[in-house]
C-alpha positions in Angstrom: -20.7 -31.3 47.6 -17.9 -30.3 45.2 -19.9 -31.4 42.2 -22.9 -29.2 43.3 -20.6 -26.2 43.8 -19.1 -26.8 40.3 -22.6 -27.2 38.7 -23.8 -24.0 40.5 -20.7 -22.1 39.3 -21.2 -23.4 35.7 -24.9 -22.3 35.7 -24.0 -18.8 37.1 -21.4 -18.4 34.3 -23.9 -19.4 31.7 -26.5 -17.0 33.1 -23.9 -14.2 33.3 -23.0 -14.8 29.7 -26.6 -14.7 28.6 -27.4 -11.4 30.5 -27.2 -8.1 28.7 -25.0 -5.1 29.9 -28.0 -3.4 31.5 -28.9 -6.5 33.6 -25.3 -6.8 34.7 -25.2 -3.2 35.8 -28.5 -3.6 37.7 -27.1 -6.6 39.6 -23.9 -4.8 40.5 -25.9 -1.8 41.8 -28.1 -4.0 43.9 -25.0 -5.7 45.4 -23.3 -2.3 46.1 -26.5 -0.9 47.7 -26.7 -4.0 49.9 -23.0 -3.6 51.0 -23.5 0.1 51.8 -26.7 -0.7 53.7 -24.9 -3.3 55.8 -22.1 -0.9 56.6 -24.5 1.8 57.7 -26.4 -0.7 59.8 -23.2 -1.9 61.5 -22.0 1.7 62.1 -25.4 2.7 63.6 -25.6 -0.4 65.8 -22.0 0.1 67.1 -22.6 3.8 68.0 -22.9 4.4 71.8 -26.5 4.8 73.1 -27.2 8.2 74.7 -29.9 9.4 77.1 -31.5 12.8 76.9 -30.7 15.0 79.8 -34.0 16.9 79.5 -36.7 15.4 77.3 -37.5 18.8 75.6 -35.2 20.8 73.3 -33.6 23.9 74.8 -34.0 26.8 72.3 -32.2 29.4 74.4 -28.6 29.4 73.3 -27.3 31.1 76.5 -29.0 28.6 78.8 -27.8 25.7 76.7 -24.2 27.0 76.7 -24.4 27.3 80.5 -25.6 23.7 80.8 -22.9 22.4 78.4 -20.2 24.3 80.4 -21.5 22.8 83.7 -21.3 19.3 82.0 -17.8 20.0 80.9 -16.8 20.9 84.5 -18.1 17.5 85.6 -16.0 15.8 82.7 -19.2 14.5 81.1 -19.3 14.2 77.3 -22.5 15.6 76.0 -24.0 15.9 72.5 -26.5 18.5 71.2 -28.8 17.7 68.4 -29.9 20.1 65.7 -33.1 20.8 67.6 -31.3 21.6 70.8 -31.8 18.3 72.7 -28.9 17.6 75.1 -27.9 13.9 75.5 -25.5 12.3 78.0 -24.0 8.8 78.1 -26.3 6.9 80.5 -29.3 7.3 82.7 -27.4 7.5 86.0 -25.3 10.4 84.7 -28.5 12.1 83.5 -30.1 11.9 87.0 -27.1 13.2 88.7 -26.7 16.2 86.4 -30.4 17.0 86.6 -30.0 17.3 90.4 -27.0 19.5 90.0 -28.8 21.7 87.4 -31.8 22.1 89.7 -29.6 22.9 92.7 -27.7 25.6 90.7 -30.8 27.1 89.0 -29.5 26.2 85.5 -32.8 24.8 84.2 -34.4 27.2 81.7 -37.6 28.9 82.8 -39.6 27.5 79.9 -38.8 23.9 80.7 -41.7 21.9 82.2 -40.8 20.3 85.5 -42.4 17.1 84.2 -39.9 17.0 81.4 -37.1 17.1 84.0 -38.5 14.2 86.0 -39.7 12.3 82.9 -43.1 11.5 84.3 -45.8 10.7 81.7 -49.4 11.9 82.0 -51.5 8.8 82.3 -54.8 8.7 80.4 -56.8 6.3 82.5 -59.1 6.8 85.4 -58.5 9.8 87.8 -57.7 7.5 90.7 -55.2 5.4 88.7 -53.7 8.5 87.3 -53.2 10.1 90.7 -51.7 6.9 92.1 -49.4 6.5 89.1 -48.3 10.2 89.3 -47.5 9.9 93.0 -45.6 6.7 92.6 -43.7 8.2 89.6 -42.8 11.3 91.5 -41.6 9.3 94.6 -39.6 7.0 92.3 -38.0 9.6 90.2 -37.2 12.0 93.1 -35.6 9.1 95.0 -33.5 8.2 91.9 -32.4 11.8 91.5 -31.3 12.1 95.1 -29.5 8.8 95.0 -27.6 10.0 91.9 -25.9 12.7 94.0 -22.3 12.0 94.8 -22.7 12.6 98.6 -25.8 10.3 99.0 -25.5 6.5 99.4 -29.2 5.9 99.7 -32.4 7.9 100.2 -36.0 7.3 101.3 -38.6 9.8 100.0 -42.2 10.0 101.1 -44.5 12.6 99.5 -48.0 13.1 100.9 -50.5 14.7 98.6 -53.9 15.2 100.4 -57.2 15.0 98.7 -58.8 18.2 97.4 -61.4 19.7 99.6 -64.3 22.0 98.9 -63.1 24.9 100.9 -59.6 26.2 100.7 -59.4 26.7 104.5 -59.9 23.0 105.0 -57.2 22.0 102.4 -54.2 20.3 104.0 -50.8 21.2 102.7 -48.6 18.9 100.7 -45.8 17.5 102.7 -42.5 15.7 101.9 -40.0 13.9 104.1 -36.6 12.7 103.0 -34.2 10.5 104.9 -30.6 10.7 103.6 -28.0 8.0 104.1 -24.8 9.9 103.3 -21.5 8.4 102.2 -18.4 8.5 104.5 -16.6 11.7 104.3 -19.5 13.7 102.8 -20.1 17.3 103.9 -23.8 17.4 102.8 -25.0 17.6 106.4 -23.2 21.0 106.9 -23.4 22.3 103.3 -26.5 24.5 103.1 -26.3 24.9 99.3 -26.6 21.1 98.8 -29.6 20.8 101.1 -31.3 23.8 99.3 -30.6 22.0 96.0 -32.6 18.9 97.3 -35.4 21.3 98.4 -35.6 22.8 95.0 -35.7 19.4 93.4 -38.7 18.5 95.6 -40.5 21.8 94.9 -40.1 21.3 91.1 -41.3 17.7 91.3 -44.4 18.4 93.4 -46.4 21.6 92.5 -47.6 23.4 95.5 -45.0 22.1 97.9 -43.6 24.8 100.2 -40.3 25.0 102.1 -41.8 24.8 105.5 -43.5 21.5 104.6 -40.3 19.8 103.6 -38.3 17.8 106.1 -34.9 16.5 105.3 -33.1 14.3 107.9 -30.1 12.0 108.1 -30.0 8.5 109.4 -29.7 9.7 113.0 -33.0 11.7 112.8 -31.1 15.0 112.7 -33.0 17.7 110.7 -30.7 19.0 108.0 -32.9 21.8 106.5 -33.5 23.6 109.8 -31.9 26.8 108.4 -33.2 28.9 111.2 -31.4 26.7 113.7 -28.3 26.9 111.6 -28.0 30.6 112.0 -25.7 30.3 115.0 -23.5 27.9 113.0 -23.5 30.2 110.0 -22.5 33.1 112.4 -19.7 31.1 113.8 -18.6 30.1 110.3 -18.7 33.8 109.3 -16.7 34.8 112.3 -14.1 32.1 111.5 -13.8 33.3 108.0 -13.4 36.9 109.2 -10.7 35.8 111.6 -8.9 33.9 108.8 -9.1 37.0 106.6 -7.6 39.2 109.4 -4.9 36.6 110.1 -4.1 36.4 106.4 -3.8 40.2 106.1 -1.6 40.3 109.3 0.7 37.7 107.8 1.0 39.7 104.6 2.0 42.8 106.5 4.4 40.7 108.7 6.2 39.3 105.6 6.4 42.7 104.1 7.9 44.3 107.2 10.3 41.5 108.0 11.5 41.5 104.4 12.1 45.2 104.6 14.0 45.2 107.8 15.9 42.0 107.4 17.4 43.2 104.2 18.9 46.1 106.1 19.8 44.6 109.5 20.0 40.9 108.8 17.7 38.1 109.8 19.2 37.6 113.2 18.8 41.2 114.4 15.1 41.6 113.6 12.8 39.7 116.0 9.7 40.0 118.1 7.4 41.4 115.4 3.8 41.8 116.5 1.0 43.1 114.3 -2.6 43.7 115.3 -5.2 44.9 112.7 -8.7 46.0 113.7 -11.3 45.3 111.1 -14.9 46.2 111.1 -16.8 43.5 109.2 -20.3 45.0 109.6 -22.0 46.4 106.5 -22.5 50.1 106.5 -24.3 52.3 104.0 -22.8 55.7 103.6 -24.5 58.5 101.7 -22.4 61.6 100.9 -23.6 64.9 99.4 -21.1 67.3 98.1 -21.8 70.9 97.0 -19.3 71.8 94.3 -18.6 75.1 92.6 -19.6 75.7 89.0 -17.0 75.9 86.2 -18.0 78.7 83.8 -14.9 78.4 81.5 -12.5 75.4 81.5 -8.8 75.8 81.8 -6.9 76.2 78.5 -4.1 73.6 78.5 -2.1 75.6 76.0 -1.5 78.5 78.5 1.0 78.1 81.3 -1.5 79.7 83.8 -4.9 78.7 85.0 -7.4 80.8 83.1 -10.5 78.8 84.1 -13.5 80.7 85.6 -15.1 79.1 88.6 -18.0 80.7 90.5 -19.6 79.4 93.7 -23.1 79.4 92.1 -25.1 80.7 89.1 -28.1 83.0 89.4 -31.0 81.1 87.9 -34.0 83.4 88.8 -33.8 87.1 90.0 -36.8 89.2 91.0 -36.7 92.8 92.4 -39.8 94.5 93.9 -39.8 98.3 94.9 -42.6 99.9 96.9 -43.0 103.7 97.6 -45.4 104.6 100.5 -46.5 108.1 101.6 -48.9 109.0 104.4 -52.0 111.3 104.0 -51.5 113.3 107.2 -54.2 113.9 109.7 -57.6 112.9 108.5 -60.6 114.3 110.4 -63.0 111.8 111.8 -66.7 112.0 112.7 -68.2 112.3 116.1 -66.8 110.3 119.0 -67.9 106.8 119.0 -68.8 106.8 115.3 -66.6 104.9 112.8 -65.1 107.1 110.1 -65.7 106.9 106.4 -62.1 106.4 105.3 -61.8 103.4 102.9 -59.8 100.5 104.2 -57.1 100.9 101.5 -56.3 104.3 102.9 -56.8 103.6 106.5 -53.2 102.5 107.0 -51.9 105.8 105.5 -54.1 108.0 107.7 -52.5 109.9 110.5 -49.1 109.2 108.9 -46.7 111.8 107.7 -43.7 111.5 105.3 -42.7 109.0 102.6 -41.0 105.6 102.8 -39.5 103.3 100.1 -39.3 99.4 100.4 -37.2 97.3 97.9 -37.3 93.5 97.9 -34.8 91.4 95.8 -35.4 87.6 95.4 -32.7 85.5 93.7 -32.5 81.7 93.2 -28.9 80.4 93.0 -28.1 77.1 91.2 -25.2 75.1 92.6 -23.6 71.8 91.6 -24.3 68.9 93.9 -22.9 65.4 93.9 -24.5 62.5 95.9 -22.6 59.3 96.5 -24.2 56.2 98.0 -22.0 53.2 98.8 -22.0 50.1 101.0 -18.8 49.9 103.0 -17.7 46.4 104.2 -15.2 45.5 105.6 -13.4 48.6 106.9 -9.8 48.4 108.0 -9.4 50.0 111.4 -6.5 50.8 113.7 -3.1 49.0 113.0 -0.6 48.3 115.8 2.9 47.2 114.9 5.8 46.6 117.3 9.2 45.3 116.2 12.5 45.0 118.1 15.8 45.5 116.4 19.0 44.4 118.1 22.1 46.5 118.1 25.5 45.4 116.6 27.9 43.1 118.5 31.6 43.5 117.6 34.4 41.3 118.8 37.4 43.2 120.3 40.8 42.7 118.7 44.3 43.8 119.8 46.9 45.6 117.7 48.0 42.4 116.0 44.4 41.6 114.9 44.0 38.8 117.4 40.8 38.4 119.4 40.9 39.7 122.9 40.3 36.8 125.4 39.3 37.7 129.0 38.3 35.2 131.7 38.0 32.4 129.1 35.6 34.4 126.9 35.9 36.5 123.8 35.3 40.2 124.7 32.6 41.8 122.7 31.3 45.4 122.3 27.6 46.3 122.0 26.8 49.2 119.6 23.2 50.4 119.9 21.2 51.8 117.1 21.1 55.6 117.0 17.8 57.5 117.5 18.0 58.9 114.0 18.3 55.4 112.5 15.3 54.2 114.6 13.3 57.1 113.3 14.2 56.1 109.7 13.2 52.5 110.4 9.9 53.7 112.0 9.2 55.8 108.9 9.9 52.8 106.6 7.5 50.6 108.6 4.8 53.3 108.5 5.1 53.5 104.7 4.9 49.7 104.5 1.6 49.4 106.3 0.0 52.6 105.1 0.2 54.6 108.4 -2.7 56.9 109.0 -2.7 59.2 112.1 -6.5 59.8 111.9 -6.9 56.1 112.3 -4.8 56.2 115.5 -2.3 53.8 114.1 0.6 52.9 116.4 4.1 52.0 115.2 6.9 51.1 117.7 10.4 50.3 116.5 12.5 49.5 119.6 16.1 48.8 120.2 16.2 46.4 123.1 19.3 44.3 123.5 18.7 40.6 122.9 19.9 38.0 125.4 22.7 36.3 123.5 24.6 34.7 126.5 23.9 31.1 125.3 24.6 32.0 121.7 28.0 33.6 122.7 28.9 30.7 125.0 28.3 28.3 122.1 30.3 30.5 119.7 33.2 30.8 122.2 33.2 27.1 122.8 33.3 26.4 119.1 36.2 29.0 118.7 38.2 27.4 121.5 37.6 24.0 120.2 38.8 25.1 116.8 41.9 26.7 118.4 42.6 23.5 120.3 42.2 21.4 117.2 44.5 23.7 115.2 47.1 23.4 118.0 46.9 19.6 118.1 47.3 19.5 114.3 50.3 21.8 114.4 52.0 19.7 117.1 51.3 16.6 115.3 52.7 18.0 112.1 55.8 19.2 113.9 56.4 15.8 115.5 55.9 14.1 112.2 58.3 16.5 110.5 60.9 15.8 113.2 60.5 12.0 112.8 60.8 12.4 109.1 64.0 14.5 109.5 65.5 11.9 111.8 64.6 9.1 109.4 66.2 11.1 106.5 69.4 11.7 108.5 69.5 8.1 109.5 69.2 7.0 105.8 71.9 9.5 104.7 74.3 8.4 107.4 73.7 4.7 106.9 74.2 5.0 103.2 77.4 7.0 103.7 78.7 4.3 106.1 77.7 1.6 103.7 79.4 3.4 100.8 82.6 3.8 102.7 82.5 0.1 103.8 81.9 -1.0 100.2 84.7 1.2 99.0 87.1 -0.1 101.6 86.2 -3.7 100.7 86.6 -3.0 97.1 89.9 -1.4 97.7 91.1 -4.5 99.7 89.8 -6.8 97.0 91.5 -4.8 94.4 94.8 -4.8 96.3 94.5 -8.6 96.8 93.7 -9.1 93.2 96.6 -7.0 92.1 98.9 -8.9 94.4 97.5 -12.2 93.1 97.9 -11.1 89.5 101.4 -9.9 90.2 102.3 -13.3 91.8 100.9 -15.1 88.8 102.8 -13.0 86.3 105.9 -13.6 88.4 105.4 -17.3 88.4 104.7 -17.4 84.7 107.9 -15.5 84.1 109.8 -18.0 86.2 107.9 -20.9 84.7 106.6 -21.9 88.0 103.4 -23.9 88.1 101.2 -22.2 90.6 98.2 -24.1 91.9 95.0 -22.0 91.9 92.1 -22.7 94.2 88.6 -23.5 92.8 87.2 -20.2 94.0 89.9 -18.3 92.3 89.3 -20.1 89.0 85.6 -19.5 89.2 86.3 -15.8 90.0 88.5 -15.5 87.0 86.0 -17.2 84.7 83.2 -15.0 85.9 85.4 -11.9 85.4 86.2 -13.0 81.9 82.5 -13.6 81.1 81.5 -10.2 82.5 84.2 -8.5 80.4 83.1 -10.4 77.3 79.4 -9.5 77.9 80.2 -5.9 78.5 82.0 -5.8 75.1 79.2 -7.6 73.3 76.2 -6.0 75.0 77.2 -2.7 76.5 73.7 -1.3 76.8 72.3 -4.2 78.8 75.2 -4.1 81.1 74.8 -0.3 81.6 71.1 -0.8 82.4 71.9 -3.6 84.9 74.5 -1.4 86.7 72.0 1.5 86.8 69.4 -0.8 88.4 71.9 -1.9 91.0 72.8 1.6 91.9 69.1 2.7 92.2 68.4 -0.3 94.5 71.3 0.7 96.7 
């Protein structure tokens, strides 16, 4: 094996030496191209496989941006090709997002429903094509419904009847769906989600109407009976309205309590009741206002108002004047024969004098403003009642001590003055936007709170504190007396001990002096005096102490100081 490798290497070296520079460059280019090709192949094969969300490109940028934004809300990474084709990571995600896009009407208008459901048009016999289309629709719709987060399983049956000759005999297309929901899902009560499933079915099956779609749960309860859900929707609406009113009342309550408690304290402001009437019905109001016409606007540079405003402007004016004069008595013909007076002059016959008639017609132009608005909701009457307690003050004597009567602390109640109650009422009115036309009612009362239990607890705590302080004072006094007795005892005992020690030292000193005098006398008389053993030891110890004091005076002083401190 090694010999073959050596021979192969030798041959390659010989061939490499025989080749020209061009041949060597060509071989290097081929090897480099192969390496680049392998790298591209590995990169492409390692890239994640994506699935198109919709099989047709979306050219409308606005619609595409809405779809991308909805995908981002679901935390789904999507890619858009140069042609506008949107791709998602896997098929399951694609089905789930198609259902969401259909439910929220985010599918562009120009997208074919078949592109959404990815059903191919079969090019075989008509019977096979119809069967395959029906099976494909059932399968794809089932997969889309299963892809929803709230659905664990689904069973879909779509019945497409055969075409008939007459339209009156044609049976409608029907669809029935049985949903098996996941625990904790709210799809059974969420109308929007059920309507999304209906839209999905209508897009999948052309000609399918809402009344021919039945969606039920595993307990055979019809979920898309929206007519029967009106009462539930009404209750839900009433509940939302009550929550809105309660929220508004809470906001006003916080505002009023904050206003009054900053002035009177938290403990004095209680029993706050707020009732707000609110009309939730929708009302359409149309208002027409006739306004004066401004001929000349006000000049802002002048300190006075020099504008010219008139109630109206004459647009058309017409004046007609008629002068009429009678012809007097006009003779007629024989009785019973009609006269020959022309009709135009008949009204002036038998009339004397002259009359003038003047008619003036004017058309005035006025400014008119029309406002049409829908009012809902409308805040109605507001009723507020709040009770503020007066001020309780503890009575004190001339020395500043609390006045105790019958085992209780005497207190004095000071009510709030009427002027102050009026000011508080005005403050509450401004806080809630008081309107007399709305018949609002604001009551700020000063009713004394029942504080018997509170005062009893406060008095008991006060007396306990006084008793505790007295016990502490007595204990401290007794301890001080004991300490004083102990100090006196120590002083007296030390004084007695000192006197006893001085007396003993004095006696010892006198005995020593007598002994020394006797010794000196004996020495002077050459008398041998026998000393006891104790006396000799005492003399030796005394000589040692004297010698040590001379040699080490500091140590001896420290030793003596220590003895004195111990005594």
